Every structure is written in C-alpha cells, then in structure tokens.
Backbone bond lengths (Angstrom), bond angles and torsions (degrees), N, CA, C in turn:
res aa  C-N    CA-C-N  psi(-1)  N-CA   C-N-CA  omega(-1)  CA-C   N-CA-C  phi
1 X - - - 1.463 - - 1.492 107.62 -
2 X 1.335 117.52 131.39 1.485 118.42 -179.97 1.514 108.49 -110.06
3 X 1.289 125.20 -21.25 1.435 127.06 -178.56 1.561 109.27 -102.71
4 X 1.328 113.23 154.03 1.472 119.90 178.16 1.540 108.67 -70.12
5 X 1.352 116.85 144.57 1.468 119.29 -179.82 1.526 110.68 -61.09
6 X 1.320 114.97 155.00 1.428 124.45 173.13 1.570 104.70 -113.87
7 X 1.343 113.24 167.22 1.538 115.98 -170.11 1.510 110.12 -133.65
8 X 1.311 112.42 150.21 1.485 121.71 171.57 1.520 110.10 -130.07
9 X 1.289 116.23 133.22 1.465 119.47 172.72 1.531 107.57 -104.55
10 X 1.309 113.79 127.37 1.461 119.28 -177.09 1.506 112.86 -136.93
11 X 1.341 118.62 151.41 1.455 120.37 172.30 1.541 108.29 -62.87
12 X 1.320 115.74 141.60 1.470 121.94 -173.93 1.549 108.84 -57.60
13 X 1.312 118.42 -45.94 1.473 120.46 -178.86 1.512 113.55 -59.80
14 X 1.324 115.84 -39.71 1.466 119.88 -179.80 1.564 109.06 -67.13
15 X 1.312 112.61 -40.14 1.510 116.25 -179.13 1.494 110.47 -67.42
16 X 1.353 118.20 -37.75 1.458 118.79 176.12 1.506 113.93 -60.28
17 X 1.330 114.52 -39.62 1.452 120.19 175.15 1.537 110.49 -58.55
18 X 1.328 115.63 -42.96 1.502 119.78 179.74 1.531 110.78 -61.66
19 X 1.330 113.90 -41.94 1.489 118.81 177.19 1.510 113.71 -58.62
20 X 1.314 112.25 -41.25 1.482 117.77 175.21 1.513 115.57 -63.89
21 X 1.330 114.88 -34.95 1.480 122.13 -178.90 1.543 113.74 -86.19
22 X 1.336 115.26 -22.84 1.461 119.35 -177.88 1.520 110.93 85.99
23 X 1.301 118.60 9.73 1.455 124.24 -179.36 1.507 111.28 -158.83
24 X 1.302 117.72 150.89 1.458 122.30 177.39 1.518 105.59 -111.19
25 X 1.296 116.94 122.06 1.475 120.54 -175.71 1.537 111.74 -98.61
26 X 1.335 115.79 -7.17 1.458 121.78 174.92 1.504 112.78 119.29
27 X 1.342 115.63 160.86 1.431 125.30 171.43 1.525 107.35 -83.79
28 X 1.342 118.14 169.39 1.463 117.38 -179.63 1.549 114.71 -53.44
29 X 1.358 118.08 -41.13 1.416 118.18 175.98 1.467 116.12 -60.88
30 X 1.383 115.17 -34.28 1.484 120.27 178.83 1.537 108.10 -67.43
31 X 1.279 116.80 -47.79 1.497 122.49 -178.71 1.527 109.76 -60.10
32 X 1.348 118.23 -38.88 1.414 120.56 -179.94 1.513 112.71 -68.40
33 X 1.379 116.92 -35.81 1.415 122.00 -176.05 1.526 112.95 -87.93
34 X 1.335 118.04 -13.10 1.471 121.17 176.64 1.524 113.75 89.34
35 X 1.314 117.61 6.79 1.488 121.71 178.59 1.508 110.09 -157.36
36 X 1.290 118.05 160.66 1.462 125.00 178.25 1.549 108.43 -90.21
37 X 1.298 112.23 121.17 1.512 121.48 177.24 1.480 111.54 -74.08
38 X 1.334 118.78 129.07 1.429 123.00 171.82 1.526 109.35 -125.80
39 X 1.287 119.63 168.90 1.442 125.66 174.72 1.510 110.84 -133.62
40 X 1.313 116.74 154.29 1.466 122.55 172.99 1.517 107.10 -81.99
41 X 1.314 117.85 174.39 1.449 122.47 173.11 1.482 112.09 -59.45
42 X 1.309 116.95 -37.18 1.477 120.27 -179.68 1.515 112.77 -72.18
43 X 1.317 118.13 -21.48 1.486 123.85 -176.35 1.503 114.33 -102.55
44 X 1.296 122.31 -19.85 1.484 123.79 -170.06 1.443 113.90 -63.22
45 X 1.298 120.33 -37.29 1.474 121.19 179.36 1.462 110.75 -66.12
46 X 1.296 118.89 -42.73 1.483 120.82 177.29 1.500 112.15 -65.00
47 X 1.327 116.20 -37.27 1.475 121.91 175.00 1.545 110.07 -59.45
48 X 1.350 115.16 -46.26 1.471 118.84 178.49 1.476 111.27 -61.18
49 X 1.296 118.17 -44.24 1.499 122.98 -177.35 1.505 112.07 -64.76
50 X 1.357 114.63 -42.04 1.465 122.20 -175.45 1.527 112.43 -76.67
51 X 1.302 116.46 -42.06 1.485 118.51 -170.50 1.538 114.23 -110.83
52 X 1.361 118.36 -11.88 1.414 119.11 -175.86 1.537 113.69 -134.78
53 X 1.350 116.65 19.22 1.454 122.60 -178.13 1.555 111.95 -47.14
54 X 1.361 112.37 124.64 1.490 114.83 174.61 1.539 114.08 76.11
55 X 1.368 120.78 -4.71 1.374 119.51 -179.30 1.532 113.00 -82.15
56 X 1.256 116.80 133.47 1.452 120.36 173.34 1.552 107.91 -105.25
57 X 1.331 114.08 -176.72 1.494 121.14 -179.73 1.510 112.23 61.05
58 X 1.326 113.16 41.41 1.494 121.94 177.44 1.504 113.52 -108.75
59 X 1.296 116.91 158.75 1.441 122.42 176.77 1.519 108.68 -122.71
60 X 1.284 117.80 135.33 1.469 124.21 171.97 1.527 105.00 -98.45
61 X 1.341 112.81 125.73 1.533 118.24 -179.52 1.509 106.97 -116.91
62 X 1.300 115.49 131.16 1.462 122.72 176.37 1.533 107.69 -102.41
63 X 1.291 117.29 133.05 1.491 122.08 -173.31 1.563 107.76 -129.09
64 X 1.285 111.63 144.36 1.446 121.07 174.64 1.533 107.83 -88.03
65 X 1.364 118.32 107.59 1.491 117.83 -174.72 1.527 112.01 -66.44
66 X 1.334 117.94 -25.44 1.478 120.68 179.76 1.518 112.23 -64.34
67 X 1.296 117.05 -18.21 1.501 118.69 -179.51 1.523 111.88 -92.84
68 X 1.338 119.14 2.80 1.487 122.17 -177.02 1.511 113.61 -94.63
69 X 1.292 117.68 -17.94 1.446 118.92 176.47 1.539 115.36 70.82
70 X 1.291 116.07 -159.10 1.476 121.45 -175.65 1.492 113.81 -68.08
71 X 1.319 119.37 -12.96 1.474 122.33 -179.92 1.554 112.24 -70.34
72 X 1.383 114.69 -18.92 1.435 120.18 175.83 1.537 111.60 -83.29
73 X 1.302 114.31 125.53 1.522 120.32 -179.38 1.480 107.55 -125.12
74 X 1.332 117.66 142.81 1.459 123.91 177.63 1.496 103.65 -104.91
75 X 1.398 118.08 114.61 1.446 124.53 -173.45 1.493 112.15 -129.21
76 X 1.348 117.02 145.49 1.483 119.76 -179.89 1.539 111.17 -66.81
77 X 1.320 113.31 141.90 1.456 117.82 176.75 1.571 105.19 -143.63
78 X 1.305 116.06 -125.58 1.492 122.75 -178.29 1.509 111.80 -41.02
79 X 1.303 116.06 116.29 1.476 120.07 175.22 1.521 115.48 54.02
80 X 1.339 117.42 24.14 1.448 120.43 179.75 1.542 115.20 85.53
81 X 1.298 116.22 -1.34 1.442 118.08 176.19 1.522 112.54 -65.18
82 X 1.327 116.15 143.71 1.466 117.54 178.58 1.491 108.58 -86.67
83 X 1.334 115.45 130.03 1.477 123.90 -179.47 1.508 108.84 -116.77
84 X 1.326 118.28 142.97 1.454 119.49 177.16 1.545 109.80 -80.39
85 X 1.362 114.90 131.86 1.464 121.21 178.80 1.554 106.61 -128.98
86 X 1.319 115.10 132.84 1.443 119.65 178.27 1.523 111.95 -107.05
87 X 1.309 114.90 118.43 1.442 123.08 179.70 1.501 112.10 -89.91
88 X 1.327 114.13 78.40 1.473 120.96 -176.61 1.486 108.53 145.35
89 X 1.272 118.36 173.84 1.471 121.69 -177.28 1.540 110.22 -73.92
90 X 1.296 114.74 152.25 1.458 121.95 178.90 1.527 107.40 -89.29
91 X 1.328 114.36 114.57 1.484 121.01 174.54 1.532 105.80 -73.40
92 X 1.359 116.90 127.96 1.453 119.85 -175.82 1.514 113.93 -67.64
93 X 1.389 117.31 -8.46 1.442 121.29 172.49 1.492 114.84 -63.79
94 X 1.417 117.65 -17.03 1.437 123.71 179.32 1.504 110.40 -90.11
95 X 1.312 119.22 -7.54 1.448 121.67 -174.87 1.565 110.49 -78.94
96 X 1.283 113.52 128.69 1.507 120.61 176.80 1.492 111.15 -87.25
97 X 1.351 117.07 -39.28 1.432 123.52 178.92 1.494 112.45 -161.64
98 X 1.286 118.70 157.67 1.445 123.11 170.72 1.558 105.92 -142.10
99 X 1.298 115.25 120.08 1.434 119.94 -175.65 1.548 111.09 -141.10
100 X 1.351 112.34 158.33 1.488 120.07 -176.78 1.588 105.99 -60.03
101 X 1.338 115.56 137.82 1.424 123.52 172.70 1.505 108.81 -105.53
102 X 1.362 116.25 92.36 1.417 120.81 -172.67 1.552 111.83 -81.40
103 X 1.264 115.67 164.08 1.501 123.19 173.36 1.518 107.94 -102.03
104 X 1.291 115.77 131.02 1.471 120.45 177.15 1.453 113.39 -83.27
105 X 1.337 117.06 175.00 1.481 119.80 179.80 1.550 116.75 -63.13
106 X 1.341 114.41 -15.73 1.452 118.09 177.47 1.515 112.66 -86.83
107 X 1.365 116.00 -5.35 1.442 120.85 177.92 1.511 113.98 96.34
108 X 1.336 117.44 -5.37 1.414 125.35 179.36 1.502 111.31 -97.99
109 X 1.380 117.23 151.51 1.452 120.52 179.74 1.575 109.21 -69.44
110 X 1.281 110.86 147.32 1.500 118.27 179.48 1.547 108.57 -100.80
111 X 1.287 114.29 118.99 1.537 123.53 -178.02 1.534 107.22 -100.04
112 X 1.319 114.28 151.14 1.480 118.12 174.75 1.549 110.84 -62.02
113 X 1.283 119.47 145.63 1.445 122.55 178.69 1.528 113.75 -53.82
114 X 1.311 115.77 -27.81 1.493 118.23 -175.92 1.544 111.90 -72.50
115 X 1.367 117.58 -10.11 1.462 120.10 -179.17 1.519 106.00 -101.84
116 X 1.283 114.59 106.90 1.475 121.22 -179.49 1.475 113.76 -116.72
C-alpha cells in the first residue's frame, strides 16, 4: 500500500449487510449523492462529530485507496478540503479493517491511536 488509508463510518447493521453481499453500496446519504463518502485520517473525527454525534452502534472501516482504482475521486467539500468519494460500490477486498466505533465517557467517538 502506498497511500494512507481512508475511512468510512457506517451503521453496524448496514455494514453487516455489506459483509454478507461482499460489497458496500453505500448508506442512504451516499445513495442520494451518487457516491460513497469517505474521510481521511485528518477529517474523520470532524465527520463523526458533524454527521454521527451521539450515535452508537457504528463501525469504522479503514480502506486502502490504492485498491479502488479510477472510481475514487478527490473532490472539494467542507471549506474547500478534498474528500475521497467513490463512484461505485466498495469491494470489500479493499477493506483493511472494520471495527466498532465506540463512544467515550465524554460523548465523543473513540478512534484508534493510529488515526491522527
């Protein structure tokens, strides 16, 4: 892997469906927008706070962007930051890990130390 991982936060039930199918087709917001939203390590905490505040039963998924091919586009979003967007389903062969995204005692999600 030559690029840093990118991340997806998904409801656990939706992710389990993806595991059964062997691909993730997106959450409702992704389907409405026409692409799967991802975040970089520098963006994922803000994504969690803005779109998933207080939500439990979530999964944090790490993805190898090099395995996504030309369907992965980097496009401006929040304040001009470039966010990774996948125009097509996520093949689970690109997934590095999927783990529970717990909420800490302060009410914020707890991320692995490796995501800075």
